[in-house]
C-alpha positions in Angstrom: 68.3 -97.3 -44.3 65.4 -95.8 -42.4 63.6 -94.4 -45.5 66.8 -92.9 -46.9 67.8 -93.5 -50.4 71.2 -94.0 -51.9 70.8 -90.7 -53.7 72.3 -88.5 -51.0 75.4 -87.4 -52.8 76.6 -83.9 -53.1 75.7 -84.1 -56.7 72.1 -84.9 -55.8 72.0 -82.3 -53.1 73.1 -79.7 -55.6 70.3 -80.7 -57.9 71.9 -83.2 -60.2 72.8 -82.4 -63.7 70.7 -79.2 -63.7 72.4 -77.9 -60.6 75.9 -78.7 -61.9 75.1 -77.0 -65.2 73.7 -73.9 -63.5 76.8 -73.6 -61.3 79.1 -74.1 -64.2 77.4 -71.6 -66.4 77.2 -69.1 -63.7 80.8 -69.5 -62.8 82.0 -68.9 -66.3 79.5 -66.1 -66.9 80.8 -64.2 -63.9 84.4 -64.8 -64.9 83.7 -63.5 -68.4 81.8 -60.4 -67.3 83.5 -59.2 -64.1 86.7 -57.2 -64.8 87.9 -58.2 -61.3 88.6 -61.6 -62.8 90.4 -60.5 -65.9 93.7 -62.3 -65.1 91.8 -65.5 -64.5 89.8 -65.0 -67.8 93.1 -64.4 -69.7 94.3 -67.9 -68.7 91.5 -69.5 -70.7 90.9 -69.8 -74.5 88.8 -67.2 -76.1 86.0 -69.7 -76.6 84.9 -71.2 -73.3 82.5 -73.8 -74.8 84.8 -76.8 -74.2 86.0 -75.7 -70.8 82.4 -75.2 -69.7 81.6 -78.7 -70.8 84.7 -80.2 -69.2 84.2 -78.4 -65.9 80.6 -79.5 -65.7 81.7 -83.1 -66.3 84.5 -82.8 -63.7 82.1 -81.3 -61.1 79.5 -84.0 -61.7 82.1 -86.7 -61.1 83.7 -84.8 -58.1 80.3 -84.4 -56.5 79.5 -88.1 -56.7 77.4 -88.0 -59.9 77.8 -89.9 -63.2 81.3 -91.0 -64.2 80.6 -90.5 -67.9 83.0 -87.6 -68.3 85.9 -89.6 -66.8 85.0 -92.7 -68.9 85.1 -90.6 -72.1 88.5 -89.0 -71.1 90.1 -92.3 -69.9 91.6 -90.6 -66.9 92.4 -87.2 -65.6 94.9 -85.6 -63.2 93.6 -82.2 -62.1 97.0 -80.9 -60.9 98.8 -82.0 -64.1 96.1 -80.5 -66.3 96.6 -77.1 -64.7 100.4 -77.3 -64.2 101.4 -75.2 -67.2 98.9 -72.4 -66.7 101.1 -70.3 -64.4 98.5 -70.2 -61.6 99.5 -67.6 -59.0 98.1 -66.9 -55.6 96.2 -64.0 -57.2 94.6 -66.0 -60.0 93.8 -68.8 -57.5 92.1 -66.3 -55.3 90.2 -65.0 -58.3 89.0 -68.5 -59.2 87.9 -69.0 -55.6 86.1 -65.7 -55.4 84.3 -66.4 -58.7 83.2 -69.8 -57.5 82.0 -68.4 -54.2 80.0 -65.8 -56.1 78.6 -68.5 -58.4 77.5 -70.6 -55.4 75.7 -67.8 -53.7 72.0 -68.4 -54.1 72.5 -71.5 -56.2 73.7 -73.9 -53.5 70.8 -73.8 -51.1 72.1 -76.4 -48.8 74.4 -74.5 -46.4 76.3 -77.5 -45.2 77.0 -78.5 -48.8 78.1 -75.0 -49.7 80.5 -75.0 -46.7 82.0 -78.3 -47.7 82.4 -77.2 -51.3 83.9 -74.0 -50.2 86.4 -75.8 -48.0 87.4 -78.2 -50.7 87.7 -75.4 -53.3 89.8 -73.4 -50.9 92.2 -76.2 -50.5 92.3 -76.9 -54.2 93.0 -73.2 -55.0 95.8 -73.1 -52.5 97.3 -76.3 -53.9 97.1 -74.9 -57.4 98.8 -71.7 -56.4 101.5 -73.5 -54.5 102.2 -75.8 -57.4 102.2 -72.9 -59.8 105.2 -71.3 -58.1 
């Protein structure tokens, strides 16, 4: 392993739980406070407590961190979970713009930020396509 550890996941590179929590909180804070994302905000419940927790759990898992969130849920299909929300190309773009803004300054690893942005872009496109 040449001195490397097994702790080189995207989760670890983001800063582990603290990094995921910071990104999640910043994402929802931006979505709540910026009128440019009003349509995206309107797709969510008035109280964002649960979605903040769920998104942090999902991101942890997705980035290679602990699987606790999935274990508690017993399974999860991202596309099915969002199927009834009426995601449009506009709201998908708002989601992506909010995430990009949240990542600015928080994701110091440029390669990781680029990988995350690419994955989020594909996800947003797929959500918009499925929402049609």
